[in-house]
C-alpha positions as CSV (number, residue, x, y, z in Angstrom):
1,M,119.4,107.8,77.0
2,R,121.4,105.7,79.4
3,M,119.2,106.9,82.4
4,R,116.0,106.0,80.5
5,L,117.4,102.5,79.7
6,A,118.4,102.0,83.4
7,A,114.9,103.1,84.5
8,M,113.3,100.7,82.1
9,L,115.5,97.8,83.3
10,L,114.6,98.6,86.9
11,W,110.9,98.8,86.1
12,L,110.8,95.5,84.1
13,P,110.7,93.0,87.0
14,F,107.8,94.9,88.5
15,A,105.9,94.9,85.2
16,V,106.4,91.1,84.9
17,L,105.4,90.6,88.5
18,A,102.2,92.6,88.0
19,Q,101.4,90.7,84.9
20,S,101.9,87.3,86.5
21,T,99.9,88.4,89.5
22,A,97.1,89.5,87.2
23,S,97.2,86.3,85.3
24,G,97.2,84.3,88.5
25,L,94.2,86.1,89.8
26,F,92.3,85.7,86.5
27,Q,93.1,82.0,86.4
28,A,92.0,81.6,90.1
29,M,88.7,83.2,89.3
30,D,88.2,81.3,86.0
31,T,87.3,78.0,87.7
32,N,86.0,76.2,84.5
33,G,89.0,77.3,82.5
34,D,87.1,78.8,79.6
35,G,89.2,81.9,79.4
36,R,86.6,84.2,80.8
37,V,85.2,85.0,84.3
38,S,81.4,84.8,84.6
39,E,79.4,86.7,87.2
40,A,79.0,83.6,89.3
41,E,82.8,82.9,89.2
42,Y,83.5,86.5,90.2
43,V,81.0,86.6,93.0
44,T,82.1,83.2,94.3
45,Y,85.8,84.2,94.3
46,M,85.3,87.6,95.8
47,S,83.0,86.3,98.5
48,Q,86.0,84.7,100.1
49,G,86.8,88.0,101.6
50,F,83.4,88.1,103.4
51,Y,83.9,84.6,104.8
52,R,87.4,85.5,106.1
53,L,86.1,88.6,107.9
54,D,83.0,86.9,109.3
55,R,84.8,85.5,112.4
56,N,81.6,84.2,114.1
57,H,80.2,82.7,110.8
58,D,76.8,84.2,111.3
59,G,76.5,85.6,107.7
60,V,76.7,89.2,108.9
61,L,79.7,91.4,109.2
62,E,79.3,93.3,112.4
63,P,81.2,96.6,113.0
64,D,83.9,94.8,115.0
65,E,84.5,92.4,112.0
66,L,84.8,95.2,109.5
67,P,88.1,96.8,108.6
68,G,88.7,99.7,111.0
69,G,86.3,98.2,113.5
70,H,83.3,100.4,112.6
71,G,80.6,100.8,110.0
72,K,77.1,99.4,109.6
73,P,76.6,95.7,109.5
74,I,76.5,94.0,106.1
75,T,74.9,90.7,105.2
76,L,76.4,88.2,102.8
77,Q,73.5,89.0,100.4
78,E,74.3,92.7,100.5
79,W,78.0,92.0,100.0
80,Q,77.3,89.8,97.0
81,D,74.8,92.3,95.5
82,N,77.6,94.9,95.7
83,L,79.9,92.4,93.9
84,R,77.3,91.9,91.2
85,R,77.1,95.7,90.6
86,E,80.9,95.8,90.5
87,F,81.0,93.0,88.0
88,H,78.7,94.9,85.7
89,K,80.9,98.0,86.0
90,L,83.9,96.0,85.0
91,D,82.1,94.3,82.1
92,R,82.7,97.2,79.8
93,H,81.7,95.3,76.7
94,H,78.5,94.1,78.3
95,H,78.9,90.5,77.1
96,G,78.2,88.9,80.5
97,Y,81.7,87.9,81.3
98,L,85.1,89.4,82.1
99,T,88.2,89.2,80.1
100,E,91.6,89.4,81.8
101,Q,91.9,93.0,80.6
102,E,88.5,94.0,81.9
103,L,89.2,92.4,85.3
104,M,92.4,94.3,85.7
105,Q,90.9,97.7,84.8
106,P,89.6,100.0,87.6
107,P,85.8,100.1,87.6
108,Q,84.1,103.0,85.9
């Protein structure tokens, strides 16, 4: 029993950190503050990764800009189309927006 309590006390700060990180991510995506993340908000937020990787700002991630330095080029449109597909996988209730719980679940 004492070991279980010790393990729970050690785990607690990580659980709080994970929850605060999840809430922070959700709030960062929910730009209009309505308590849900729309497809547009999701795509806008997640597109930041593309912009950071696109060092020459030509709207295409070339192999040398991709993680690992290889792969086929991907355009911003292709990137965002993938994000839209991901959004719909995360939207398990099919209501057109993500709740915090849906956002933090792995896609199906």
